[in-house]
N, C-alpha and C positions, 0 to 999 in steps of 0.2 A: 646256611652260610654260603653266600655267592660272591664271586669276584670275577671281573671281566677277563682277567688273564687266565682263569681256570676254564672258561667256557669251551674253548677249542683244544684243550690240553688232553691228548691221549697218545699212547705209545704203541708202536708196532715194530716187531723185528722183521726185517726184510733182507733180501739179498741185494744185488747191485742196483736194480732198478724196480723190482717188484713192489707194488703198493705205493708208488710215487704218484704225486699229483699229475693229472693229465697234461698240464702246461709245461712240465719239466721234460724237455726233449734231450737233454744231455745227461747220461747216467752219472751218478755221483763220482764213481771212480775216474771216469774220463775228465770230469770237471776238475777234480783234484789234480790229476796228472798234468793238465794244462797250466796249473799253477805250481808245478814242481813238487807236488806231494804224491808219492807213490803209496797207495793204500791197498790192503788186501780186500777185494770186493766181498768175500765171504764173511767178513767181520762187521759189515756195515749195519748199524742199528739206526733207524730213522725215528725221530721223535717229533711229532707235530706239536711242539711245545708252545709256540708263541703265535701271535696274530700277524707279526711282520716277517718272521723268519722261520723256515723249516730248519731243523737241526739234525745232523747226522754225526754219529760217533763211530770211529773205525780205527783199526790198527794199521800203522804204517809198516812198510817192509823192514824198517830198522827196529821194529818192536815197540815203538812209542805209540800211545793212543792219542788221537786228535779229535777235536770238536770242530765241525764244519757248519757254519751258518749260511744258509742259502736264501737270499731275499725272495719274498713272495711277489713283490711288486717293485717296479723301478723307483717309486717315490721314497722307499725306505733307505735307499743307499746314501742319500744326503745326511739323514740322521745317523747312519752308521759311521760316517766320517767324524761327526761330532762325538759319538760314543767312543771311538777309537782314541781320539785326542784326550778325552776325559780319563780313560783307563790309564794312559801313560802318565797322566799328572798325579792321580791319586794312589797308584800302586805303591810308590815308595813310602807313603804315609800311613798305610793301613797294615795291621798285623794279620788280617785275614787275606786269603788269596783272591785275586780278581783275574779275569782272562788276560793273557798276554797275546795280543793279536799279532802273529808273525806273518800272516797272509791277510791282506785287505785290498780287495778290488770291488768293482760294482757287481761282480758275479759270485764272489765267495769271500767269506771271512773264516779264518781257521786259526786255531791255537791249541797248544798241548793240553790234554785233559788234566783238570785240576784234581787234587785229592778230595776224597769224600763223595757222598752221593746225595741227591736231592731228598729233602725231608718230607716232601709231599709229591705224590704222583696220582694219576687217575687210572683206575683199573679198566679192564676190557668192557665192563658194563657202564663206564662213565662215572663211577663213584670215586670220591677222594680216598686215597690210601695213604695214611700217615705212617711214617717210618720211625717215629720216635714219640715219646710222651710229651705233648705240648704243655702239660701241667708240671713237668719236672722243674724242681728248683734249680738244677744245674742249667737247664735251658733258659730259664728266666734270667739268670745271671749272665749267661753267655750273650744273649740278645742285648741286655742292658749294656754290656761292655762294648759290643760292636757298634751300637747306636751312639753311645757317648763318644767313641773314637771318631766315627764318621761325622757326626754333627759338630765335633770340635775342630774340624779342619778349617783353616783360614780360607774363606771364599776366594781370596785373590789367587790361590793355587789353581782354580778352575775358571777364572774370569775370562780367559782368552780361548776357551775350548768351544764356545758356541752353545752351551747349555743355557736354558732360561735362567735369568738372574732377576729375581723379583723382590720387591719390598713387601712388607706385611700388607700395606694397602693394595698393592697390585695383586697379591695372592687372592685377596678377598674379592676384588673387582673382577678378576678373571673367573672365579667360581660363579659369581652372580651372572656374568655374561654367558658362561657355558650352560647354566641352567635355563637361561632365557632362550638360547638357541635351540636346545632340545625341546623345551616346552612349546616352541613355535612349530615344531615339525611332528611331534608325537602327542598323543593323549596321555597326560601324566596324572596319576591319582591325586586328587585334591589334598589328601592328607600329607602326601609327600611335599607338594608345593607349599603347604602351610608350614610344615616342619622346617623346610629349607629357608623360608622367608624369615621365620623367627630366629633361626640360627645366624643367618647373614646379618640380621639387624642388631644383634646383641654382642657388644664388645667383649663381654666376659669370656666368650668361647674362644676368642682368637688370640694367638700369640702376637706380641709386639716386636718380634724379631724373626729373622729367617736364618736357615742354616743350609749347608750342603746336604742334600738328601738323595737317596737312591730312587725313591718314588714308588717302588713295588717290592718292598721287603716282605716276603711271605715264604713259607717253607719250600715251595717249588723252586724258588730262586736261591735257596740256601743250600750249600753243600755241607753235609753234616757228618760227624763221627759220633754216632749215638745222639745225645742231646746237645753236643757242642758244635757251634758253627765254625767251619773251617774256611769257607769262601762264599762269595756273593756273585751271582750271575746276572746277566741281562740288565745293563745299566741304561737302557734306551730312554727311560723316563726320568733320568737324573736331572736335578735342577738345584739352584739355590732358592729355597722356598720354605713352605710350611713344614716344620719338623714332625708334625703329627702324621704326615703321609707315611712315615716309616713305622709308626706305632699302630696304625688303624686296623690292619688285618689281625694283629696280635690281640688288640683290645676286643675285637669281635669274635675271637676264636677261643679264648681262655677264660677262666674264672676271674672275677675281680681281684681275688687274693694273688693269683699268679701275675696278673697285669701290674698290680701294685708292687710286687717283688721286683719285676723288671724295672719299673720306674725308680724304685729305691736304689737299685744297682746303678742305673743310669746317672742318678744324682750323685751317688758316692764317687762315680768316675768323672765327675765334672759337668754332667749334663744339666741343662737349665729347663725347668718346667713351670707350669702355671696351674692355678687351682682347678680349672675346668678342662684339663687335658683329656681325661677319659670321656667326658661328655662330648667334647669336640671331636674326638676320634670316632665316636659312634655316629655322629651326624656326617662326618666326612666319609665314613665307610658306606653310608646309605646313598651317597652320590656316585657309587660305582656304576649304578644304572645310567647315570648321566654320561659318564665316560664311555660306556658301551654304546649309548645313543649317538654320541659324537663320532665314534668309530664307524658305526653303521652308516651314518650320513656320508662319511668320507669314502667308504668303500662301495656303498650301494649294494652290498651283498644281501640277498634275501634272507639268508640264515641269520646274519647279524641283526638285520632289521627286526626279524621275528623275536629273537632273543631280547633285544632292547625293549620291544613292546611288552613282552612278558614281565620284565623287571620294572618297567616304568608304570605299568598299571596292573599290578599283580592280582587284583581282585576281579579282573575282567572275566566275564563268562561265569 
């Protein structure tokens, strides 16, 4: 089970600046102070959570805990502006918590720590560590509730935020284009190319509508209380697009019975589905390697390139 957002996910507990990336020249506590946030340096926990941001959690002098997102590269700040606008639009319409960005600059995004804890982390050996039972019937219902509420939002609420707004035809055309771009730069296993070609060419797999989507709903971005979802993090990939994006990791991670239970709850709460949803999710999940390939081309990072090659041609060597 692989997912591009998991590839660089690992957690280390550090002091003020120990263990930080070499390009970070300003200690986190000093960076926070320049933004009016006084934190206790001894409480800082740095989480190498995402590909675009480093994340630090620390206690402020007033006793509140804060999350600080530090851009890895200048190009991510423009997307952060869009994400901040999106969060302000959707927060009043969701029953789960989302980050309340009280500090937002090119150098730092910070918000009070939300309740709950991530449902998935990566241990010191790089292995996934699940913190709840993904086969739980309670979890299946909780996820179905969350997705129905999110996908039921009126897209006009987010229309002016800057997130991608795609029609069903545009969703499919973009996926075809992305596969073509990656195939032009990487050796891709023929069976993957054949699989994707059949999928792209068959109308039965594809929904005829789009919804507001988070884009990367999986347990590392879910704040949990046991099997119940309390909040959703990291809305960088949000769009109005294919609703299956928010089902794909779940479909790949649980039994067919648990996936079906989530879909039933989703429908009971007003969600709309089609007959090939599960199969479409499986094909969509297989293109995680394409997304990683695109990211590797964007960054030029040798580690990302190597990881993309491994996933795009898994039988090499």
